[in-house]
N, C-alpha and C positions, 0 to 999 in steps of 0.2 A: 504494500500500500504506500503511495507517495506521501511524503511529509507535507503537512499543511504549511502555507507560507508563514514566516515569522512576522509578528506585528512590526518588527523593526526592518522589514525587508527593504523599504525604500529609503529610510533615514540612516540605516546601518548604525544607529546609536545603541549598539549592544555593549553592555558594560561587562568588563572582566571582573568577576567577584574577587579575584586574587591580586588585583593591582594594588601596589603599595607605593607610598612616597619613596623616592630614591631609586626607582627602577623604571624601565620601559617595557611595555607589553607590545609585542609584534604579532599581528594576526593576518591571515590571508583567507579569503573566501573565493570560491570559484562557482560561477553560475552553471548549473547542470540541469537541463530539462525542467525548468520552472522552480528549482530549488537552489539555495545557496549552501554549498558544502564547505565547511571549514577544513582547510588543508594544512594549516600551519598555525601554531600558537606557542610562543616562547617568551620568556621574561629574561632580561639582562639588567645588571646594575647600570644606572644612568651614567655614572662616572667612567664606565668602560667603553662608551661609544660616543663619538663626536656627532654633531649635527650633520656634517657632510657625510660621514659614514652611515648614519641612520637613513639619510635620503638614498644613498647608493644601495643599501640593503633592500629598502622598499622597492626601488626600481628593479633590482635583480630578482626579487621574489615575484613581482608581477610578471616579468618575462618568463621566468622558470615555470610558474604555476599556470600560465596561459599556454604553455607548450611551445614557446618560441625556440627555433633552432639557434645555434650559436651565431650564425650570420645575422639573424634578425637582432639579436642582443647587441652585437657589435655595431650594426648599422643604425640602431636606435640612438647611438651616442655620437653620430656624425654631426658636423656643423651644417649650416645651410648653404655653404658655397657650392658652386656648380662643379660638375665633373665627378667621375668615379661612380661608385655605387649609389643607389637611391637610399635616402634616409628612411628607415622603417618607421611605422606609426609612432606618433608622439604618445607619451604617457600623460594622462590627465592627472593633475594634482590640485589639492586644495586643503585648507586648514579649517577645522571646526573646534568647537568647545562643547563636547557632548554631555558633560556634567560639570558641576561646580568644581573648579580647581584643576581641570584636566584639559590638555591641549592634544588634539588628534591631527595627524598628518595622513592624508589619503593619497594613494597612487593607484590608478587603474588603467587598464587597456584590455580590450576584448572582453572576455568573460571573467577576468581575474581582478580582484581588488585587494590591495595590501594596505594596512595602516598600522600606525604606532600610537600608543597612548602614553602620555607623560604627565605626572602630577606636577603642576607648576605653582600651585598655591596650597600647600599642605594644610593650612588653617581653614580652608574652605572645603577641602576634599571630604566628601561623604559625612558631613556633619549632620546629625539629626536635628530637625527643627521641631521643637515642642510647642504646640498651640494649646493655650489654656482655654478651657471651655467655661462659658458663663453658666452659673447655676440658677 
């Protein structure tokens, strides 16, 4: 029986319950016949990966999980100058704030989407808000 669509299917604001301040959560989903299948989920200490490396990892994960051959991966990094091989499709990227205190970087192409979540404001991250009821 096929899985029912996730309520977060279009926003992709799926929260990792294991995310903690001081680490980055990397995830990849691949679209497959109406479903999004998670193909990768790993955590690393934030201090162990630079922003440039984080972006390169996300780009590589998208190409790998979308089944790009090595030549496509190489050609996706070419500049826009004329001559030589054609540049393979661009990877779409954007930044969101899916929950309080968290920054998310998305990269996608074809049927694969990779993202990383980083806690940028530990004081706001997953704080419970208590509302006092009137009696």
